[in-house]
N, C-alpha and C positions, 0 to 999 in steps of 0.2 A: 707558567700559566697564570699564576696570581689568583686572587679571590674576586673575580668579576663574573658577570653573567650567571648568577645562580651558583656561585662557588664551584667553578669548573675544577675538576681534578683529573689527573692523568695517572692511570694505574695500568702498567704493562700494556700499553698501546690501546687501552680501552678508555674512552672519554665518557665520564658520567657527569650529569648536571642535574640540578633541581631548581625549581622556582618556588618561591614562597606563595602560599595560597592567597595572600593578600595582594600579590602582583598579578594574579590570574583573574580573568573575567569569564565566568562559565557561560552566561547568556548575554553577551554584549548586544545591545540594540534589539533584543528579542521582541519586546512589545511595540517599539516604535517602528521598526522596519521588518521584522520577521513575519508577523501575522499578515501584513499587507503584501509582502513578497509571496507568501504561501498562497494567498487568495489570487494574486496575479497569475501565478504558475498554474493553479487549479483551473481558473477560468480560461486560460489560453489553451489548455489541453482537453477540456471537457468535451468539446464537440468532435474531437478525434477519437476519444475513448468510449464515450457513452453510446453512440449509435450501434457499434458492433455488439456491445453487451445487451442492449435493448432488443436488437434483432435476434441475437442468440437466445435470449430468454423467451421471446415470442415463439421461436421455432421449437424450443424445448417444451414449453407448455402446450403448444398445439400437438406435438408428437405424443406427449403423455396422455392428453385427452383422447386422441385418436386411438391409441393403443388400448385404453380402457374401454372405448366404445366398441372396438373390434373384438375385444375379449369376451364381451357379453354374448349370450345365446339369443337367437332370433325367436321371439315368442310366437310368431306366425307358424314356425315349423312344428309347434306342439299344440296348435289350436284344436285339433281333432282327436287328441289322445284322451283316453278314458281310464 
């Protein structure tokens, strides 16, 4: 096998390898391409995702307000009580 590609070793049919931390790039092109790519993906999906959430929130808020309104007693029913 030799000492190539991160010191490959063969131990009982199990191949292990390691790479030097100096050979790895944790965030390659993150600032030059990653942020622009994230914005492109966000803006392309925004109009597919946002309208259902907005409509759902409007229905939820209307339902909550309607429930609170219907839960109150009608003051006209108790106008003649003494």
